[in-house]
MARVEX-48096 format. One record per residue (C-alpha): z, x, y; chain; residue in three letters. Coordinates in nm, 3 decimals. Example, Ala and Ser with C-alpha at 12.3 -4.5 7.8 and 13.67 -1.06 7.14 Angstrom:
// MARVEX-48096
REC       c3       c1       c2  chain  resn
REC    0.780    1.230   -0.450      A   ALA
REC    0.714    1.367   -0.106      A   SER
// end
This chain:
// MARVEX-48096
REC       c3       c1       c2  chain  resn
REC   -0.619   -0.990    2.796      A   UNK
REC   -0.811   -0.764    2.589      A   UNK
REC   -0.741   -0.612    2.233      A   UNK
REC   -0.911   -0.328    2.240      A   UNK
REC   -0.867   -0.139    1.838      A   UNK
REC   -0.951    0.205    1.734      A   UNK
REC   -1.029    0.383    1.365      A   UNK
REC   -0.947    0.770    1.289      A   UNK
REC   -0.953    0.947    0.986      A   UNK
REC   -0.713    1.254    0.859      A   UNK
REC   -0.811    1.447    0.554      A   UNK
REC   -0.452    1.484    0.341      A   UNK
REC   -0.585    1.691    0.058      A   UNK
REC   -0.331    1.974   -0.101      A   UNK
REC   -0.416    2.325   -0.188      A   UNK
REC   -0.501    2.254   -0.602      A   UNK
REC   -0.139    2.399   -0.796      A   UNK
REC    0.013    2.109   -0.673      A   UNK
REC    0.259    1.878   -0.858      A   UNK
REC    0.049    1.559   -0.882      A   UNK
REC    0.291    1.252   -0.914      A   UNK
REC    0.340    0.931   -1.059      A   UNK
REC    0.423    1.026   -1.471      A   UNK
REC    0.673    1.134   -1.636      A   UNK
REC    0.462    1.209   -1.879      A   UNK
REC    0.216    1.463   -1.684      A   UNK
REC    0.202    1.850   -1.816      A   UNK
REC    0.088    2.086   -1.551      A   UNK
REC   -0.021    2.096   -1.219      A   UNK
REC   -0.374    1.949   -1.040      A   UNK
REC   -0.660    2.202   -1.125      A   UNK
REC   -0.938    1.987   -0.979      A   UNK
REC   -1.018    1.817   -0.736      A   UNK
REC   -1.237    1.377   -0.769      A   UNK
REC   -1.263    1.216   -0.411      A   UNK
REC   -1.060    1.328   -0.086      A   UNK
REC   -0.737    1.216   -0.022      A   UNK
REC   -0.725    1.086    0.375      A   UNK
REC   -0.468    0.881    0.588      A   UNK
REC   -0.676    0.632    0.778      A   UNK
REC   -0.497    0.425    1.065      A   UNK
REC   -0.576    0.153    1.313      A   UNK
REC   -0.445    0.127    1.641      A   UNK
REC   -0.399   -0.202    1.851      A   UNK
REC   -0.380   -0.215    2.242      A   UNK
REC   -0.362   -0.568    2.419      A   UNK
REC   -0.362   -0.404    2.757      A   UNK
REC    0.037   -0.487    2.740      A   UNK
REC    0.165   -0.387    2.377      A   UNK
REC    0.055   -0.148    2.088      A   UNK
REC    0.062   -0.060    1.802      A   UNK
REC   -0.040    0.101    1.496      A   UNK
REC   -0.111    0.097    1.090      A   UNK
REC   -0.143    0.460    0.909      A   UNK
REC   -0.188    0.477    0.518      A   UNK
REC   -0.229    0.760    0.318      A   UNK
REC   -0.339    0.868   -0.039      A   UNK
REC   -0.006    0.917   -0.183      A   UNK
REC    0.239    0.765   -0.327      A   UNK
REC    0.514    0.695   -0.131      A   UNK
REC    0.619    0.848    0.179      A   UNK
REC    1.017    0.951    0.226      A   UNK
REC    1.127    0.774    0.442      A   UNK
REC    1.206    1.055    0.695      A   UNK
REC    0.906    1.130    0.663      A   UNK
REC    0.811    0.798    0.776      A   UNK
REC    1.057    0.837    1.080      A   UNK
REC    0.842    1.123    1.175      A   UNK
REC    0.553    0.984    1.179      A   UNK
REC    0.691    0.693    1.427      A   UNK
REC    0.786    0.988    1.706      A   UNK
REC    0.507    1.177    1.651      A   UNK
REC    0.287    0.838    1.707      A   UNK
REC    0.450    0.820    2.053      A   UNK
REC    0.488    1.123    2.140      A   UNK
REC    0.111    1.131    2.132      A   UNK
REC    0.011    0.765    2.237      A   UNK
REC    0.301    0.614    2.360      A   UNK
REC    0.280    0.360    2.047      A   UNK
REC    0.598    0.297    2.074      A   UNK
REC    0.763    0.389    1.700      A   UNK
REC    0.907    0.088    1.580      A   UNK
REC    0.564   -0.023    1.621      A   UNK
REC    0.413    0.203    1.373      A   UNK
REC    0.339    0.117    1.007      A   UNK
REC    0.300    0.379    0.788      A   UNK
REC    0.236    0.345    0.405      A   UNK
REC    0.144    0.505    0.075      A   UNK
REC   -0.193    0.380   -0.127      A   UNK
REC    0.017    0.511   -0.462      A   UNK
REC   -0.251    0.715   -0.605      A   UNK
REC   -0.103    0.810   -0.920      A   UNK
REC   -0.331    1.070   -0.876      A   UNK
REC   -0.142    1.297   -0.570      A   UNK
REC    0.120    1.499   -0.489      A   UNK
REC    0.445    1.505   -0.457      A   UNK
REC    0.494    1.371   -0.092      A   UNK
REC    0.766    1.698   -0.063      A   UNK
REC    1.034    1.849   -0.326      A   UNK
REC    1.346    1.970   -0.217      A   UNK
REC    1.432    2.326   -0.306      A   UNK
REC    1.498    2.662   -0.130      A   UNK
REC    1.190    2.869   -0.308      A   UNK
REC    0.834    2.722   -0.081      A   UNK
REC    0.612    2.544   -0.306      A   UNK
REC    0.235    2.349   -0.250      A   UNK
REC    0.511    2.072   -0.229      A   UNK
REC    0.674    2.136    0.068      A   UNK
REC    0.434    2.263    0.234      A   UNK
REC    0.228    1.943    0.142      A   UNK
REC    0.519    1.751    0.274      A   UNK
REC    0.617    1.892    0.564      A   UNK
REC    0.297    1.856    0.706      A   UNK
REC    0.209    1.482    0.528      A   UNK
REC    0.398    1.366    0.897      A   UNK
REC    0.194    1.556    1.122      A   UNK
REC   -0.134    1.419    0.929      A   UNK
REC   -0.089    1.063    0.902      A   UNK
REC    0.014    1.092    1.356      A   UNK
REC   -0.311    1.279    1.345      A   UNK
REC   -0.517    0.968    1.230      A   UNK
REC   -0.321    0.758    1.458      A   UNK
REC   -0.391    0.933    1.782      A   UNK
REC   -0.765    1.004    1.612      A   UNK
REC   -0.766    0.603    1.635      A   UNK
REC   -0.617    0.607    2.002      A   UNK
REC   -0.944    0.810    2.122      A   UNK
REC   -1.154    0.605    1.946      A   UNK
REC   -1.068    0.256    2.082      A   UNK
REC   -1.308   -0.042    2.214      A   UNK
REC   -1.281   -0.396    2.308      A   UNK
REC   -1.283   -0.592    1.975      A   UNK
REC   -1.195   -0.895    1.780      A   UNK
REC   -1.058   -0.998    1.477      A   UNK
REC   -1.186   -1.248    1.164      A   UNK
REC   -1.032   -1.280    0.853      A   UNK
REC   -1.076   -1.448    0.495      A   UNK
REC   -0.979   -1.403    0.152      A   UNK
REC   -1.147   -1.396   -0.202      A   UNK
REC   -1.051   -1.366   -0.522      A   UNK
REC   -1.181   -1.086   -0.715      A   UNK
REC   -0.978   -1.204   -1.084      A   UNK
REC   -1.040   -0.995   -1.425      A   UNK
REC   -0.908   -0.692   -1.216      A   UNK
REC   -0.530   -0.687   -1.358      A   UNK
REC   -0.287   -0.753   -1.528      A   UNK
REC    0.095   -0.819   -1.526      A   UNK
REC    0.271   -0.535   -1.756      A   UNK
REC    0.576   -0.698   -1.805      A   UNK
REC    0.449   -0.966   -1.955      A   UNK
REC    0.201   -1.105   -2.146      A   UNK
REC   -0.061   -1.318   -1.940      A   UNK
REC    0.249   -1.308   -1.648      A   UNK
REC    0.237   -1.400   -1.278      A   UNK
REC   -0.068   -1.172   -1.080      A   UNK
REC   -0.240   -1.206   -0.740      A   UNK
REC   -0.595   -1.151   -0.804      A   UNK
REC   -0.603   -1.267   -0.387      A   UNK
REC   -0.868   -1.004   -0.178      A   UNK
REC   -0.723   -1.001    0.180      A   UNK
REC   -1.029   -0.950    0.407      A   UNK
REC   -0.944   -0.838    0.792      A   UNK
REC   -1.320   -0.798    0.980      A   UNK
REC   -1.274   -0.597    1.320      A   UNK
REC   -1.577   -0.600    1.514      A   UNK
REC   -1.623   -0.371    1.800      A   UNK
REC   -2.023   -0.437    1.882      A   UNK
REC   -2.237   -0.124    1.903      A   UNK
REC   -1.856    0.113    1.843      A   UNK
REC   -1.872    0.023    1.472      A   UNK
REC   -1.739   -0.212    1.249      A   UNK
REC   -1.453   -0.224    1.065      A   UNK
REC   -1.216   -0.398    0.741      A   UNK
REC   -0.897   -0.366    0.619      A   UNK
REC   -0.844   -0.496    0.284      A   UNK
REC   -0.464   -0.622    0.090      A   UNK
REC   -0.476   -0.614   -0.256      A   UNK
REC   -0.204   -0.560   -0.535      A   UNK
REC   -0.277   -0.387   -0.796      A   UNK
REC   -0.101    0.033   -0.892      A   UNK
REC   -0.309    0.319   -0.887      A   UNK
REC   -0.326    0.347   -1.182      A   UNK
REC   -0.689    0.341   -1.339      A   UNK
REC   -0.616    0.782   -1.438      A   UNK
REC   -0.372    0.844   -1.627      A   UNK
REC   -0.151    1.183   -1.699      A   UNK
REC   -0.399    1.387   -1.829      A   UNK
REC   -0.621    1.308   -1.575      A   UNK
REC   -0.542    1.642   -1.360      A   UNK
REC   -0.830    1.640   -1.033      A   UNK
REC   -0.686    1.495   -0.684      A   UNK
REC   -0.809    1.128   -0.643      A   UNK
REC   -0.699    0.783   -0.439      A   UNK
REC   -0.787    0.631   -0.722      A   UNK
REC   -0.916    0.314   -0.698      A   UNK
REC   -0.870    0.244   -0.352      A   UNK
REC   -1.065    0.560   -0.219      A   UNK
REC   -1.281    0.392   -0.491      A   UNK
REC   -1.333    0.118   -0.327      A   UNK
REC   -1.381    0.334   -0.015      A   UNK
REC   -1.606    0.544   -0.118      A   UNK
REC   -1.823    0.174   -0.292      A   UNK
REC   -1.806    0.049    0.106      A   UNK
REC   -1.903    0.401    0.266      A   UNK
REC   -2.231    0.382    0.043      A   UNK
REC   -2.345    0.002    0.083      A   UNK
REC   -2.160   -0.033    0.447      A   UNK
REC   -2.226    0.314    0.566      A   UNK
REC   -2.123    0.226    0.988      A   UNK
REC   -1.817    0.022    0.785      A   UNK
REC   -1.464    0.190    0.857      A   UNK
REC   -1.278    0.039    0.524      A   UNK
REC   -0.844    0.091    0.535      A   UNK
REC   -0.693   -0.006    0.190      A   UNK
REC   -0.372   -0.152    0.210      A   UNK
REC   -0.156   -0.270   -0.134      A   UNK
REC    0.044   -0.473   -0.112      A   UNK
REC    0.375   -0.518   -0.336      A   UNK
REC    0.242   -0.512   -0.725      A   UNK
REC    0.528   -0.318   -0.889      A   UNK
REC    0.483   -0.486   -1.235      A   UNK
REC    0.080   -0.496   -1.180      A   UNK
REC   -0.186   -0.270   -1.299      A   UNK
REC   -0.585   -0.255   -1.305      A   UNK
REC   -0.720   -0.436   -1.663      A   UNK
REC   -1.009   -0.203   -1.662      A   UNK
REC   -1.170   -0.158   -2.021      A   UNK
REC   -1.006    0.083   -2.206      A   UNK
REC   -0.677   -0.170   -2.138      A   UNK
REC   -0.904   -0.488   -2.223      A   UNK
REC   -0.958   -0.377   -2.554      A   UNK
REC   -0.635   -0.207   -2.617      A   UNK
REC   -0.398   -0.504   -2.522      A   UNK
REC   -0.693   -0.697   -2.799      A   UNK
REC   -0.592   -0.498   -3.055      A   UNK
REC   -0.213   -0.428   -2.965      A   UNK
REC   -0.115   -0.757   -2.809      A   UNK
REC    0.190   -0.846   -2.697      A   UNK
REC    0.336   -0.527   -2.896      A   UNK
REC    0.194   -0.332   -2.567      A   UNK
REC    0.503   -0.488   -2.334      A   UNK
REC    0.724   -0.250   -2.414      A   UNK
REC    0.923   -0.132   -2.105      A   UNK
REC    0.876    0.195   -2.125      A   UNK
REC    0.648    0.376   -1.899      A   UNK
REC    0.584    0.639   -2.177      A   UNK
REC    0.453    0.432   -2.427      A   UNK
REC    0.222    0.063   -2.477      A   UNK
REC    0.047   -0.035   -2.149      A   UNK
REC    0.282    0.169   -1.891      A   UNK
REC    0.088    0.463   -2.123      A   UNK
REC   -0.270    0.539   -1.858      A   UNK
REC   -0.361    0.826   -2.105      A   UNK
REC   -0.748    0.790   -2.140      A   UNK
REC   -0.767    0.649   -1.786      A   UNK
REC   -1.172    0.734   -1.661      A   UNK
REC   -1.272    0.804   -1.345      A   UNK
REC   -1.543    0.578   -1.437      A   UNK
REC   -1.308    0.254   -1.469      A   UNK
REC   -1.174    0.306   -1.149      A   UNK
REC   -1.562    0.353   -0.995      A   UNK
REC   -1.639   -0.019   -1.138      A   UNK
REC   -1.302   -0.110   -1.034      A   UNK
REC   -1.343    0.037   -0.632      A   UNK
REC   -1.715   -0.080   -0.703      A   UNK
REC   -1.618   -0.442   -0.774      A   UNK
REC   -1.407   -0.443   -0.465      A   UNK
REC   -1.628   -0.384   -0.266      A   UNK
REC   -1.896   -0.562   -0.345      A   UNK
REC   -1.677   -0.859   -0.302      A   UNK
REC   -1.540   -0.736    0.065      A   UNK
REC   -1.899   -0.699    0.177      A   UNK
REC   -1.985   -1.112    0.041      A   UNK
REC   -1.675   -1.259    0.229      A   UNK
REC   -1.770   -1.085    0.631      A   UNK
REC   -1.992   -1.356    0.628      A   UNK
REC   -1.717   -1.627    0.579      A   UNK
REC   -1.445   -1.457    0.737      A   UNK
REC   -1.245   -1.666    1.054      A   UNK
REC   -1.203   -1.557    1.396      A   UNK
REC   -0.869   -1.507    1.402      A   UNK
REC   -0.684   -1.528    1.850      A   UNK
REC   -0.618   -1.252    1.990      A   UNK
REC   -0.310   -1.394    2.200      A   UNK
REC    0.001   -1.447    2.179      A   UNK
REC   -0.131   -1.072    2.174      A   UNK
REC    0.082   -0.772    2.016      A   UNK
REC    0.480   -0.768    1.915      A   UNK
REC    0.632   -0.600    1.624      A   UNK
REC    1.041   -0.685    1.497      A   UNK
REC    1.217   -0.483    1.188      A   UNK
REC    1.441   -0.543    1.037      A   UNK
REC    1.638   -0.396    0.711      A   UNK
REC    1.870   -0.607    0.478      A   UNK
REC    2.132   -0.473    0.254      A   UNK
REC    1.998   -0.484   -0.081      A   UNK
REC    2.227   -0.303   -0.243      A   UNK
REC    2.515   -0.391   -0.493      A   UNK
REC    2.834   -0.384   -0.327      A   UNK
REC    3.004   -0.118   -0.258      A   UNK
REC    2.650    0.047   -0.276      A   UNK
REC    2.523   -0.039    0.082      A   UNK
REC    2.175    0.005   -0.001      A   UNK
REC    1.909   -0.042    0.314      A   UNK
REC    1.523   -0.161    0.257      A   UNK
REC    1.367   -0.101    0.612      A   UNK
REC    1.074   -0.424    0.667      A   UNK
REC    0.841   -0.407    0.958      A   UNK
REC    0.577   -0.721    1.086      A   UNK
REC    0.321   -0.620    1.319      A   UNK
REC    0.140   -0.914    1.453      A   UNK
REC   -0.214   -0.931    1.614      A   UNK
REC   -0.231   -1.255    1.730      A   UNK
REC   -0.282   -1.446    1.470      A   UNK
REC   -0.260   -1.148    1.243      A   UNK
REC    0.050   -1.019    1.073      A   UNK
REC    0.065   -0.670    0.943      A   UNK
REC    0.365   -0.632    0.715      A   UNK
REC    0.564   -0.303    0.565      A   UNK
REC    0.771   -0.375    0.282      A   UNK
REC    0.947    0.001    0.139      A   UNK
REC    0.953    0.040   -0.164      A   UNK
REC    0.793   -0.208   -0.481      A   UNK
REC    0.824   -0.514   -0.508      A   UNK
REC    0.651   -0.670   -0.756      A   UNK
REC    0.401   -0.921   -0.725      A   UNK
REC    0.598   -1.134   -0.761      A   UNK
REC    0.798   -1.123   -0.378      A   UNK
REC    0.437   -1.067   -0.219      A   UNK
REC    0.340   -1.379   -0.336      A   UNK
REC    0.658   -1.546   -0.120      A   UNK
REC    0.570   -1.268    0.145      A   UNK
REC    0.223   -1.420    0.195      A   UNK
REC    0.377   -1.792    0.194      A   UNK
REC    0.613   -1.707    0.496      A   UNK
REC    0.358   -1.530    0.686      A   UNK
REC    0.100   -1.850    0.610      A   UNK
REC    0.396   -2.063    0.675      A   UNK
REC    0.387   -1.945    1.096      A   UNK
REC    0.021   -2.019    1.103      A   UNK
REC   -0.027   -1.633    1.029      A   UNK
REC   -0.306   -1.414    0.840      A   UNK
REC   -0.085   -1.199    0.618      A   UNK
REC   -0.188   -0.762    0.547      A   UNK
REC    0.122   -0.676    0.332      A   UNK
REC    0.188   -0.249    0.288      A   UNK
REC    0.463   -0.185    0.018      A   UNK
REC    0.559    0.161    0.024      A   UNK
REC    0.664    0.128    0.361      A   UNK
REC    0.847    0.352    0.321      A   UNK
REC    0.973    0.529   -0.032      A   UNK
REC    1.233    0.281   -0.187      A   UNK
REC    1.150    0.212   -0.571      A   UNK
REC    1.125   -0.073   -0.765      A   UNK
REC    1.243   -0.351   -0.614      A   UNK
REC    1.307   -0.620   -0.944      A   UNK
REC    1.319   -1.006   -0.894      A   UNK
REC    1.606   -1.196   -0.995      A   UNK
REC    1.436   -1.348   -1.265      A   UNK
REC    1.368   -0.990   -1.438      A   UNK
REC    1.730   -0.830   -1.311      A   UNK
REC    1.850   -1.129   -1.515      A   UNK
REC    1.653   -1.048   -1.809      A   UNK
REC    1.875   -0.773   -2.007      A   UNK
REC    1.610   -0.588   -2.197      A   UNK
REC    1.711   -0.271   -2.389      A   UNK
REC    1.467   -0.127   -2.235      A   UNK
REC    1.335   -0.219   -1.950      A   UNK
REC    1.173    0.088   -1.666      A   UNK
REC    1.132   -0.071   -1.320      A   UNK
REC    1.547   -0.323   -1.328      A   UNK
REC    1.685    0.010   -1.495      A   UNK
REC    1.543    0.281   -1.197      A   UNK
REC    1.675   -0.055   -0.967      A   UNK
REC    2.053   -0.042   -1.160      A   UNK
REC    2.069    0.301   -1.078      A   UNK
REC    2.021    0.294   -0.712      A   UNK
REC    2.262    0.009   -0.670      A   UNK
REC    2.042   -0.274   -0.607      A   UNK
REC    2.133   -0.565   -0.616      A   UNK
REC    2.038   -0.861   -0.839      A   UNK
REC    1.936   -1.041   -0.557      A   UNK
REC    1.767   -0.788   -0.378      A   UNK
REC    1.478   -0.974   -0.349      A   UNK
REC    1.524   -1.237   -0.218      A   UNK
REC    1.731   -1.056    0.099      A   UNK
REC    1.402   -0.906    0.157      A   UNK
REC    1.236   -1.179    0.183      A   UNK
REC    1.514   -1.373    0.396      A   UNK
REC    1.532   -1.152    0.617      A   UNK
REC    1.113   -1.106    0.678      A   UNK
REC    1.152   -1.508    0.690      A   UNK
REC    1.421   -1.468    0.991      A   UNK
REC    1.166   -1.179    1.194      A   UNK
REC    0.898   -1.428    1.152      A   UNK
REC    1.067   -1.728    1.380      A   UNK
REC    1.177   -1.423    1.639      A   UNK
REC    0.783   -1.352    1.620      A   UNK
REC    0.719   -1.691    1.698      A   UNK
REC    0.989   -1.719    1.982      A   UNK
// end
């Protein structure tokens, strides 16, 4: 069995004038471009089964967009749609994924084309397949993130690194890190992939022949911690934890491209330092995929939350709907590792909303942005537990 892997990139930068996504406080539309928005794809082919991961620099994908990506990839490459994970990087400096309405707008056009662009990246990756091997490792990149709900709360400083070796055909790396794409705030009107795109750019400068894809791990309660936020925390302390998207630590006004570039550079350097220490992953028993849709609604409301796992030998790529909290991501990693697999977890695959932990639901705060959104959607307090349980069962199926 020879494993083949391909890489693909396709632009998803919209025209200026699109409404930008992620901040209710933002006024105005996109008036500039700092760095290109991209869809990046990796496809796997073991000769018997195939699979694809494709991630775009948008805040999320709507469920109908996710489904169209799968249909197009299946049509253009033969990869089964149930073997495709599509996700957003969750940059808050990109466009909305497609506003609904009777009047044509740049966002409607963008949303209509977005699935085709992601599928195009996957098709280019399919055409690029070459014999390859996988290696993986982890490192920690401390000091760059903060739990925005709790002073001193849980974060996940682990950077997962999957190294794809392809001989003379060029190498690639999958990076997995848990942090919102919100170094830049609502006052920024230049399109950007935030720290995610700037980490890729830093890698391209230091290793020009290295393809990179960044998957954002569950981080519904995790924000960047650049110098400006550190200074605010020193001045304001615990009073900044307002649980209000318009104030306190949630208000990212003033975030700079210099800070985003510094974070991207730190992650790129950590990834490159980790490559020589990665462990080779076995390609057997080959490629498999499983999808589960646990109901995370509060009766009588039904709320299916899609989760999908792609196994490539010892590698497990997990796609989770919505924005689970970092605590859930840590539990998922632990569950994957308990099955002898190396995890790469992508949230925002597809859109759902925040998925708070049961402990967050139980806090009953007067103002609680993430939990209030989940309640309005009809989410059950034990929603995160149901997601993790469904993934554990799915992993058992793959291991059987």
